[in-house]
VOLOMI-826530 format. One line per 10 residues: their letters; for each residue x, y, z of C-alpha. Coordinates in nm, 3 decimals, decimal comma. Layout:
<sites>
A = X Y Z ~ ...;
</sites>
This chain:
<sites>
MVVGSDISRY = 9,211 16,118 13,228 ~ 9,144 15,934 12,897 ~ 9,428 15,647 12,792 ~ 9,558 15,665 12,420 ~ 9,454 16,049 12,391 ~ 9,613 16,416 12,441 ~ 9,395 16,515 12,628 ~ 9,566 16,474 12,972 ~ 9,834 16,646 12,871 ~ 9,603 16,951 12,698;
PNTPRPTCRG = 9,332 16,960 12,898 ~ 9,213 17,266 12,719 ~ 9,178 17,090 12,420 ~ 8,822 17,015 12,323 ~ 8,704 16,692 12,272 ~ 8,657 16,533 11,946 ~ 8,256 16,530 11,812 ~ 8,258 16,182 11,745 ~ 8,492 15,869 11,715 ~ 8,418 15,478 11,689;
YLHKRTQSAI = 8,484 15,248 11,446 ~ 8,352 15,253 11,092 ~ 8,440 15,021 10,781 ~ 8,586 15,218 10,486 ~ 8,581 15,080 10,169 ~ 8,968 15,000 10,049 ~ 8,980 15,035 9,663 ~ 9,375 15,000 9,604 ~ 9,521 14,856 9,362 ~ 9,594 14,520 9,570;
LKGWRKRWFV = 9,341 14,546 9,827 ~ 8,966 14,579 9,753 ~ 8,703 14,543 9,990 ~ 8,597 14,683 10,393 ~ 8,838 14,738 10,648 ~ 8,757 14,844 11,027 ~ 8,912 15,165 11,111 ~ 8,920 15,362 11,420 ~ 8,759 15,747 11,319 ~ 8,776 16,026 11,534;
LKHNGYLHYY = 8,621 16,346 11,424 ~ 8,796 16,651 11,566 ~ 8,584 16,996 11,638 ~ 8,806 17,146 11,392 ~ 8,618 16,991 11,145 ~ 8,922 16,749 11,022 ~ 8,853 16,352 10,997 ~ 9,154 16,148 11,114 ~ 9,172 15,765 11,116 ~ 9,363 15,517 11,275;
KHKKDEGKCR = 9,408 15,078 11,252 ~ 9,296 15,055 11,574 ~ 9,148 15,253 11,882 ~ 9,467 15,226 12,105 ~ 9,658 15,405 11,805 ~ 9,509 15,735 11,857 ~ 9,732 15,978 12,056 ~ 10,012 15,720 11,984 ~ 10,071 15,725 11,629 ~ 10,025 15,948 11,306;
ALDVTKLEGA = 9,715 15,885 11,180 ~ 9,676 15,686 10,841 ~ 9,456 15,976 10,686 ~ 9,351 16,327 10,753 ~ 9,069 16,477 10,574 ~ 8,922 16,830 10,568 ~ 8,539 16,782 10,552 ~ 8,420 17,163 10,511 ~ 8,245 17,203 10,202 ~ 8,255 16,793 10,167;
EIGVDTSLGK = 7,910 16,656 10,012 ~ 7,772 16,344 10,224 ~ 7,524 16,127 10,235 ~ 7,352 15,813 10,259 ~ 7,486 15,554 9,968 ~ 7,226 15,228 9,830 ~ 7,480 15,189 9,493 ~ 7,684 14,947 9,718 ~ 7,389 14,683 9,785 ~ 7,450 14,671 10,139;
PFVFKCMPQS = 7,335 14,896 10,481 ~ 7,445 15,149 10,678 ~ 7,671 15,272 10,374 ~ 7,735 15,646 10,376 ~ 7,958 15,853 10,165 ~ 8,203 16,151 10,177 ~ 8,382 16,337 9,869 ~ 8,583 16,600 10,049 ~ 8,612 16,940 9,797 ~ 9,018 16,914 9,814;
GNRIFYFCAT = 9,119 16,620 9,589 ~ 8,905 16,354 9,341 ~ 8,854 16,091 9,643 ~ 8,534 15,947 9,757 ~ 8,512 15,767 10,101 ~ 8,249 15,503 10,154 ~ 8,142 15,432 10,553 ~ 7,954 15,123 10,652 ~ 7,861 15,179 10,998 ~ 7,723 14,905 11,253;
SNQEMKRWLE = 7,400 15,003 11,269 ~ 7,109 15,289 11,135 ~ 7,165 15,476 11,478 ~ 7,544 15,498 11,439 ~ 7,492 15,610 11,066 ~ 7,297 15,882 11,150 ~ 7,537 15,978 11,445 ~ 7,779 16,022 11,215 ~ 7,622 16,153 10,943 ~ 7,472 16,444 11,192;
AMDKAVHP = 7,856 16,502 11,332 ~ 7,998 16,477 10,978 ~ 7,726 16,751 10,873 ~ 7,822 16,980 11,154 ~ 8,222 16,993 11,047 ~ 8,050 17,040 10,659 ~ 7,877 17,347 10,756 ~ 8,058 17,534 11,039;
</sites>
């Protein structure tokens, strides 16, 4: 049984393709900077994120974004290592993510690329 998930209640639900903590760039009028968030990339190509790992399966996601057709790739414009961005087809929003290592960044880019081109 996986704690904090709906897998035990729905055993035939495919496991997410990728999950883990990433730092997301915040650009709101009030807050600017990087916030650590728990991200879950589901098998259906939707990226969900939560404030904490324990919130997955218990709370609504802070945001859900469809990745199909999105542009993703490494970003060096912010002068920070392991940063990548995602520009979903719908909307005019750009997400900037920062991983803890090059290996972690590659893991997310690979998983997101599969969601972008199903």
